[in-house]
N, C-alpha and C positions, 0 to 999 in steps of 0.2 A: 205216311201211310202206314197201314194196320194189314188192312183184309185184302190181299194180293192175288187176284185170279188169275189160273194158270192152267191151259190147254195144252194136254200131251196129244199130238194127233199122231195117233198108232196106226201108219196106213202102207199099204203098199208100194214097193218105190214107182216113180215115175208115172202114178196115176194122176191126173188133176182133180184137185178140189172138186167136189160137186157141190151145186147151189144147193141143196138140202144140208150138207155139211157146213156150208156159210153161214145158213140160218140158224142151225143148231148152235155153233159158235156166237152167234150174234146174241141171241136170246141168253147167254152167261156172263155176256159182256166183259171178254177177258182183258187182262192187259198184257199178258203175253202168251203166245202159241208157239209150241214146239215141233218140228217135224223130223224125223228119223235122218240118220246119214245115208247119202246118197240117194236122198227123196227127188231133189231136182235134178232130174236126168232124162234124156232121151233114149227111151227104151231100146229104139232102132238102131242108136249109134252105139250102145252098150256103156256101163257105166264108168270107163276108163277112155272113153273119146267124147272129142265135144270139136265144135265149129264156133267161129266167132258170132254168126246170127244166132245159133241154139243158146250161146251164154248169155247174149243179150236178153233174148225172149224168157229164159227160165229167172234172171234176176229182175226183170219186168214182173213177172208173175208173183215175186215175193211182194214187190213194192205195192203193186195193186191190191193183191189180198190185205195188205198191214193198213192200206189204205180203208178197205173195204169195210175190216173189222176194227179199225180206229185204236191199233193197239201194236204191241212189238210183237214182229214175226221173225222167229230165229227160223231160217229157212232150212233146215237140218243141214246138209251140205251139198256140192257139187264139184264137179271138176272146174277146176279154172285154167287155163292155157294163157300162159304169159312167156311170147316169145318162144324158145324152144323149150320150156318148162310145163309142167302141169302140177299144180295144186288139188289137195282135198279141199274144200273153204267153204264156210260158213257166211252167209249174208246175212245181216241182222238190220231190219227196216223199222222204222215209226211212223205209223199213219201216212204211208207213200214216200216218207224221206230216209235216206239211207243214214245210219248210223255208223254203220262201218262194216268189215269183215275179219274173219279169222281163219288163218291156215294153219290145218292140223300139225301140229309139232312132232307129234310120235306116231310113228307108222305101222299099221299092222303088215304082219311078212308077206301077203299077197300085194301090198301094195311096193313095196320096196321095188327100186328099178322101174319103177312106173311114174309114181306120184314122189315130188320133191318137197321135202319136209320144210313146212313155216319156220321161222327162226324167233320169234316171241309169242309169248302168251298175252289175251288183251283183254282188257274189262270194256264196259259200257255203262251210262247211264241213262234210265229212263224213269220217270215219274218219282225223281229222287232216290232209287234203288241203285246202286251200283250191283251189276251180273257180270258173270264171265260165261265163255262157253270152252268147253273141253271136248274134244271129239273122240270118241271111243277108246282107242288105246291111250290118249293121255292120261286116263283115270289111272294106269297102272305106274306112275311118276309123282312120287310124292310132293318133288317140285313145283308141280301143277297147282296143287291144291294151297301150297306155302305159297306160292306168288298171290292166288286168288285172296287169302287171308292178309297178306301185307298191304293189298291195296283196296281191303274191305268190302269186297264183294260179299254180298248177302243171299245171293242164287245164282248156282251155277246150272248151266244148263249142257247137257250132256246128249248129244244124237249119236246114237250107235248103229252099228252094223253088227246084230249078235246072231252069232253062228250057232245051228243046232247041236245039243250036245246030247249024248247018251249019259244023263245022270239023273239021280234021285231028286225029288223035291227037298230033301233035308240038303241034298248037296248043293244046291240051287240056292236057298236061305243064307247057307254058312259063306257061299262066295259073296252074296250081296252083303252081307254084314263084313267081311273082308276088306271088300272095295271101296263099299259106298259110305257105310255107316263110318267106317274109318278114314274116308276120304272127308267125308262132311266134317268129323271132327277135325281133322287137320286144318281144313280152310273155314272152322268155322261159319259154316253156311248150308241151305239145303241144297242138296244135288237133284236135279230133274231130269233122269235118264228117260231118253224116247226111242223107241226100236221099231224097224220095218216089220210088216207082217209078209210070211212067205208068199209066193204066186209064180206062176209059171215062168216069170221072168227071173227072179230069185227064189228058188224052192227051199234053199237050206237054211234060213233063217228062223230065229225064234223070238217072239215079239215080248220081251221081258221087262215092258217100261215098269219104272218104278219114279217114287219119291222118299229121298231120305234124309234124315237129319243126324246129328252126332250121337242120338240114343237109338233112334229105330227107324225101321222102314215104315215110314207114314202110310203110304200108298205102294201095292205092288199089283199087277197083274197075275191072277190066278191060272195056274198051269193049263188049265182047259180054256183060256182064252188068248193063247199065245200066237195063236194063227187066225185071229179074229180083228178085223178092224175095227177100231173104237176111236171115238172122240173122248176123252178122257179130260175131266174136267174136277180141277183141285183148288180149294180156298186155303191160302196160307195165310199167317199171321206174321209178316215182315215188317 
């Protein structure tokens, strides 16, 4: 496979995908669709709350969307409760079937004491492509990228909860290079970072979605669109 069609669903957290958005995605015939970190949440419960009923409902939404689009959906993340523990988990489905899930291994400071870290990185396979998922703060650890390289991952999806910062465009671009171009070089893979859009629910976000390889940022949301919902369509040669 060479031409790989990917959608970055840059959306407000916890807001259902509309029929218009589904039709827009369908017209692109994607192989992969990725959502932001904490996208599949019930806003009335809050991002760090969950019930068995809501969890089952959210996972079913991911399955149904992957079936409707006939592609792989990386469902951003959601809180996952297992016994007395809560994880920040990305569910991955293809055409209505579960490929598996990944529990965030490296936590953001606000999650510590609430979320339990996962204990292993994971890879998945679809369309003959090995791909991985790294959630937000996972990208600050070289070991995560080296794991992906050792296991032959060609695409790394990174659902991210990106906090707004008072920084210049030059500083933003420099940080992208330090984290994502370097990470892509370490992993020898393309990184697809997908961020949520600020809303009344979470108004302190910035949607700095991007795609990077080992040499450059292939695509980056412009600074004036960091608060704009977008269905970003990218075609890569994988």
